[in-house]
C-alpha positions as CSV (number, residue, x, y, z in Angstrom):
1,X,-15.0,-10.8,-15.9
2,X,-13.4,-7.3,-15.5
3,X,-13.8,-7.6,-11.7
4,X,-11.6,-10.7,-11.6
5,X,-8.4,-8.6,-12.0
6,X,-8.7,-6.2,-9.0
7,X,-10.2,-9.1,-7.0
8,X,-7.1,-11.2,-7.8
9,X,-4.8,-8.3,-6.8
10,X,-6.6,-7.9,-3.5
11,X,-6.3,-11.7,-2.8
12,X,-2.6,-11.7,-3.7
13,X,-1.8,-8.7,-1.5
14,X,-3.9,-10.0,1.3
15,X,-2.0,-13.3,1.2
16,X,1.3,-11.4,1.2
17,X,0.5,-9.7,4.5
18,X,0.2,-13.2,6.0
19,X,3.5,-14.2,4.2
20,X,5.1,-11.1,5.7
21,X,4.0,-12.2,9.2
22,X,5.3,-15.8,8.6
23,X,8.6,-14.5,7.4
24,X,9.2,-12.1,10.3
25,X,10.9,-14.7,12.5
26,X,12.7,-16.5,9.6
27,X,14.4,-13.9,7.5
28,X,15.5,-10.3,8.1
29,X,13.4,-7.4,6.8
30,X,16.3,-6.0,4.8
31,X,17.1,-9.3,3.3
32,X,13.6,-10.1,2.1
33,X,13.0,-6.5,0.9
34,X,16.1,-6.6,-1.3
35,X,15.5,-10.1,-2.6
36,X,11.9,-9.3,-3.3
37,X,12.6,-6.3,-5.6
38,X,15.8,-7.9,-7.1
39,X,13.8,-10.9,-8.3
40,X,10.9,-8.8,-9.4
41,X,13.3,-6.7,-11.4
42,X,14.7,-9.7,-13.1
43,X,11.2,-11.0,-13.9
44,X,10.0,-7.7,-15.3
45,X,13.0,-6.8,-17.4
46,X,12.2,-8.8,-20.6
47,X,8.7,-7.5,-20.6
48,X,9.4,-3.8,-20.2
49,X,12.5,-3.4,-22.4
50,X,10.5,-2.4,-25.5
51,X,8.3,0.2,-23.8
52,X,11.3,1.3,-21.8
53,X,13.3,2.1,-25.0
54,X,10.2,3.6,-26.6
55,X,9.8,6.1,-23.8
56,X,13.5,6.6,-23.1
57,X,13.4,10.4,-23.2
58,X,10.5,10.6,-20.8
59,X,12.2,8.0,-18.5
60,X,15.4,10.1,-18.4
61,X,13.4,13.2,-17.6
62,X,11.7,11.5,-14.6
63,X,14.4,9.4,-13.2
64,X,14.6,11.5,-10.0
65,X,10.9,11.3,-9.4
66,X,10.7,7.5,-10.0
67,X,13.7,7.1,-7.6
68,X,11.8,9.0,-4.9
69,X,8.7,6.9,-5.5
70,X,10.7,3.7,-5.4
71,X,12.2,4.8,-2.1
72,X,8.8,5.6,-0.5
73,X,7.0,2.5,-1.7
74,X,9.7,-0.1,-2.2
75,X,12.0,0.8,0.7
76,X,10.3,2.8,3.4
77,X,6.9,1.2,3.3
78,X,8.1,-2.3,2.7
79,X,10.8,-2.3,5.3
80,X,8.5,-0.8,7.9
81,X,5.9,-3.5,7.1
82,X,8.5,-6.3,7.5
83,X,9.8,-4.9,10.8
84,X,6.2,-4.3,12.0
85,X,5.3,-8.0,11.4
86,X,7.5,-9.0,14.3
87,X,5.5,-6.9,16.8
88,X,1.9,-7.0,15.6
89,X,-0.7,-9.3,14.0
90,X,-1.4,-9.8,10.3
91,X,-5.0,-8.7,10.9
92,X,-3.8,-5.4,12.5
93,X,-1.5,-4.8,9.6
94,X,-4.2,-5.4,7.0
95,X,-6.6,-3.0,8.8
96,X,-4.0,-0.2,9.2
97,X,-2.9,-0.6,5.6
98,X,-6.5,0.0,4.5
99,X,-6.2,3.6,5.8
100,X,-3.8,4.5,2.9
101,X,-6.5,6.0,0.5
102,X,-8.0,8.1,3.3
103,X,-4.6,9.4,4.4
104,X,-3.8,10.3,0.8
105,X,-7.0,12.4,0.5
106,X,-6.3,14.2,3.8
107,X,-2.7,14.8,2.9
108,X,-3.7,16.2,-0.5
109,X,-6.1,18.6,1.1
110,X,-3.3,19.9,3.3
111,X,-0.7,20.2,0.5
112,X,-3.1,21.8,-2.0
113,X,-4.7,24.0,0.7
114,X,-8.3,22.8,0.0
115,X,-10.7,22.0,2.8
116,X,-11.8,18.3,2.7
117,X,-15.5,17.8,2.2
118,X,-17.7,16.9,5.1
119,X,-17.7,13.3,3.9
120,X,-13.9,13.0,4.1
121,X,-13.9,14.5,7.6
122,X,-16.7,12.1,8.7
123,X,-14.9,9.2,7.1
124,X,-11.6,10.1,8.8
125,X,-13.2,10.3,12.2
126,X,-15.0,7.0,11.8
127,X,-11.8,5.3,10.6
128,X,-9.7,6.8,13.3
129,X,-12.1,5.5,15.9
130,X,-11.9,2.1,14.4
131,X,-8.1,2.0,14.3
132,X,-7.9,3.2,17.9
133,X,-10.1,0.3,18.9
134,X,-8.0,-2.2,16.9
135,X,-4.6,-1.1,18.1
136,X,-5.7,-0.7,21.7
137,X,-7.5,-4.0,21.8
138,X,-10.6,-2.1,22.9
139,X,-8.9,-0.4,25.8
140,X,-8.3,3.1,24.6
141,X,-7.4,4.4,28.0
142,X,-4.6,1.8,28.2
143,X,-3.3,3.0,24.8
144,X,-3.1,6.5,26.2
145,X,-1.2,5.5,29.3
146,X,1.1,2.9,27.8
147,X,1.6,4.2,24.3
148,X,1.3,2.7,20.8
149,X,2.4,-0.9,20.0
150,X,5.7,-0.5,18.0
151,X,4.4,-2.7,15.3
152,X,1.2,-0.8,14.8
153,X,3.2,2.4,14.9
154,X,5.5,1.2,12.1
155,X,2.5,0.2,10.0
156,X,1.0,3.7,10.5
157,X,4.2,5.3,9.4
158,X,4.3,3.0,6.4
159,X,0.8,3.8,5.5
160,X,1.7,7.5,5.7
161,X,4.7,6.9,3.4
162,X,2.3,5.4,0.9
163,X,-0.1,8.3,1.2
164,X,2.8,10.6,0.3
165,X,3.7,8.3,-2.5
166,X,0.2,8.5,-4.0
167,X,0.0,12.3,-3.7
168,X,3.4,12.7,-5.4
169,X,2.5,10.1,-8.1
170,X,-0.7,11.9,-9.0
171,X,0.7,15.4,-8.8
172,X,3.7,14.6,-11.0
173,X,1.5,12.6,-13.4
174,X,4.5,10.9,-15.0
175,X,3.4,9.9,-18.5
176,X,5.1,6.6,-18.9
177,X,3.4,3.1,-18.9
178,X,2.6,1.9,-15.4
179,X,4.5,-1.3,-16.0
180,X,7.6,0.8,-16.8
181,X,7.0,3.0,-13.8
182,X,6.7,-0.1,-11.6
183,X,10.0,-1.5,-13.0
184,X,11.9,1.7,-12.5
185,X,10.7,2.0,-8.9
186,X,11.7,-1.6,-8.3
187,X,15.2,-0.9,-9.7
188,X,15.4,2.2,-7.4
189,X,14.4,0.1,-4.4
190,X,17.2,-2.4,-5.3
191,X,19.8,0.4,-5.6
192,X,18.8,1.9,-2.2
193,X,18.7,-1.5,-0.4
194,X,21.8,-3.0,-2.0
195,X,24.5,-1.4,0.4
196,X,22.4,-2.1,3.4
197,X,21.8,-5.7,2.2
198,X,25.5,-6.3,1.7
199,X,26.4,-5.1,5.2
200,X,23.5,-6.9,7.0
201,X,23.5,-10.3,8.4
202,X,22.3,-13.0,6.1
203,X,20.1,-16.0,6.9
204,X,20.5,-19.3,5.1
205,X,17.5,-19.6,2.8
206,X,15.4,-22.7,3.4
207,X,12.7,-24.2,1.2
208,X,10.1,-22.3,3.2
209,X,11.8,-18.9,3.2
210,X,12.7,-19.3,-0.5
211,X,9.0,-19.8,-1.2
212,X,8.1,-16.8,0.8
213,X,10.6,-14.6,-1.1
214,X,9.4,-15.9,-4.5
215,X,5.8,-15.3,-3.6
216,X,6.6,-11.7,-2.5
217,X,8.7,-11.2,-5.6
218,X,6.3,-12.6,-8.2
219,X,2.9,-12.8,-6.7
220,X,2.8,-9.6,-4.7
221,X,5.3,-7.5,-6.7
222,X,4.6,-8.5,-10.3
223,X,1.3,-10.3,-10.7
224,X,-0.8,-8.2,-8.2
225,X,0.3,-4.8,-9.6
226,X,-0.3,-6.0,-13.2
227,X,-3.8,-7.3,-12.2
228,X,-4.6,-4.0,-10.5
229,X,-3.5,-2.0,-13.5
230,X,-5.6,-4.3,-15.8
231,X,-8.6,-3.7,-13.6
232,X,-8.0,0.0,-13.5
233,X,-7.9,0.1,-17.3
234,X,-11.2,-1.8,-17.6
235,X,-13.2,-0.4,-14.7
236,X,-11.6,3.0,-14.2
237,X,-9.5,4.1,-11.2
238,X,-12.4,5.2,-9.0
239,X,-14.3,1.9,-9.2
240,X,-11.2,-0.3,-8.9
241,X,-10.0,1.6,-5.8
242,X,-13.0,0.1,-3.8
243,X,-11.4,-3.3,-4.2
244,X,-8.4,-2.1,-2.1
245,X,-10.8,-2.3,0.9
246,X,-11.1,-6.1,0.4
247,X,-7.4,-6.6,1.3
248,X,-7.8,-6.6,5.1
249,X,-10.8,-8.9,4.7
250,X,-8.8,-11.5,2.8
251,X,-5.9,-11.0,5.2
252,X,-8.1,-11.7,8.2
253,X,-9.5,-14.8,6.7
254,X,-6.1,-16.2,5.7
255,X,-4.5,-15.1,9.0
256,X,-7.2,-17.1,10.9
257,X,-6.7,-20.1,8.7
258,X,-2.9,-20.2,8.5
259,X,-1.7,-18.2,11.5
260,X,-4.4,-19.2,14.0
261,X,-5.1,-15.5,14.7
262,X,-8.3,-15.0,16.6
263,X,-11.2,-12.7,15.7
264,X,-11.7,-10.6,18.9
265,X,-14.6,-8.2,19.4
266,X,-12.2,-5.2,19.3
267,X,-10.7,-6.4,16.0
268,X,-14.0,-7.1,14.3
269,X,-15.8,-3.9,15.5
270,X,-12.7,-1.7,15.1
271,X,-12.0,-3.2,11.7
272,X,-15.5,-2.6,10.5
273,X,-15.4,1.0,11.6
274,X,-11.9,1.6,10.0
275,X,-13.0,0.0,6.7
276,X,-16.5,1.6,7.0
277,X,-14.9,5.1,7.2
278,X,-12.8,4.5,4.1
279,X,-15.6,3.0,2.1
280,X,-17.9,5.9,3.2
281,X,-15.4,8.3,1.7
282,X,-15.0,6.3,-1.5
283,X,-18.7,6.0,-2.2
284,X,-19.5,9.6,-1.5
285,X,-16.6,11.1,-3.6
286,X,-18.9,11.8,-6.5
287,X,-20.5,14.5,-4.4
288,X,-17.1,15.9,-3.5
289,X,-16.0,15.8,-7.2
290,X,-19.2,17.6,-8.2
291,X,-18.5,20.5,-5.8
292,X,-14.9,20.7,-6.9
293,X,-15.8,20.8,-10.6
294,X,-17.6,24.1,-9.9
295,X,-14.3,25.8,-9.2
296,X,-11.3,26.2,-11.5
297,X,-8.3,26.8,-9.2
298,X,-5.1,25.0,-9.8
299,X,-5.2,23.6,-6.3
300,X,-8.6,22.0,-6.9
301,X,-7.5,20.6,-10.2
302,X,-4.5,19.1,-8.6
303,X,-6.5,17.8,-5.7
304,X,-8.9,16.0,-8.0
305,X,-6.0,13.9,-9.3
306,X,-5.7,12.3,-5.8
307,X,-9.2,11.0,-5.7
308,X,-8.2,7.5,-7.1
309,X,-5.8,5.6,-4.9
310,X,-3.0,3.9,-6.8
311,X,-1.0,1.2,-5.0
312,X,1.5,-1.0,-6.7
313,X,3.2,-1.7,-3.3
314,X,1.1,-3.6,-0.9
315,X,2.7,-5.4,2.0
């Protein structure tokens, strides 16, 4: 039963990547980004007021940090994903997004000046090879000569923003309930996006686009993070993080069903390599953790905090 929660979160986030692709030609990225977090904030408000008041002092002390986190996850990553959807496929988006945990591990090793274990290096090489196959359509020489598809490039930048987000979140270790942290980050995203939203062109919301906005607001921004947090409490962060790798699988299935996207050999083989590299790192982290526990430097202690990927902001 405990596995239902992270599985549900993966399904909801996978579906939202498909929704993002559907919305790309119907509503502007800024518009859907702002409305998504504005509605999510309204929905969350009555549920977080009590813990928000209870942890008021801690909240005040960490407003700047939560603002930065909200900017990285709720603004930079989300907007890049919505813009990317106009130029690349939902399947590509799902596969590239799956690199976030691996990026976080590599980034943490750079920041904390610790050499990544051989498993992390091997996983990174495997995943990089897979992503190169996916974004080049199997023609890596063509990718070198013509450059990266702008949509795939945006998703890679977005994934990097979320890697930075995760490293900062774990390093700062803000001791407030995750639901309150999610709420404050949603509020921060609204504040940053509001002036841009006011100045941007608006689309008339139809029944279809209204449904997309509501799903992104409630399904992907409220229900999915809460399900993920519930799974994390029951299974532990390390075990639940493996379910993140199911997001591109669900995305691919739904993209084939609802967007008529095709499974090409390059997508399947590259996707398997990209996911395989991430999963390889995930399942071998116990060995890395054991080696790190033998040392007592501050950097290694900080690095260990990054081992479990936390992601309240999927596409």
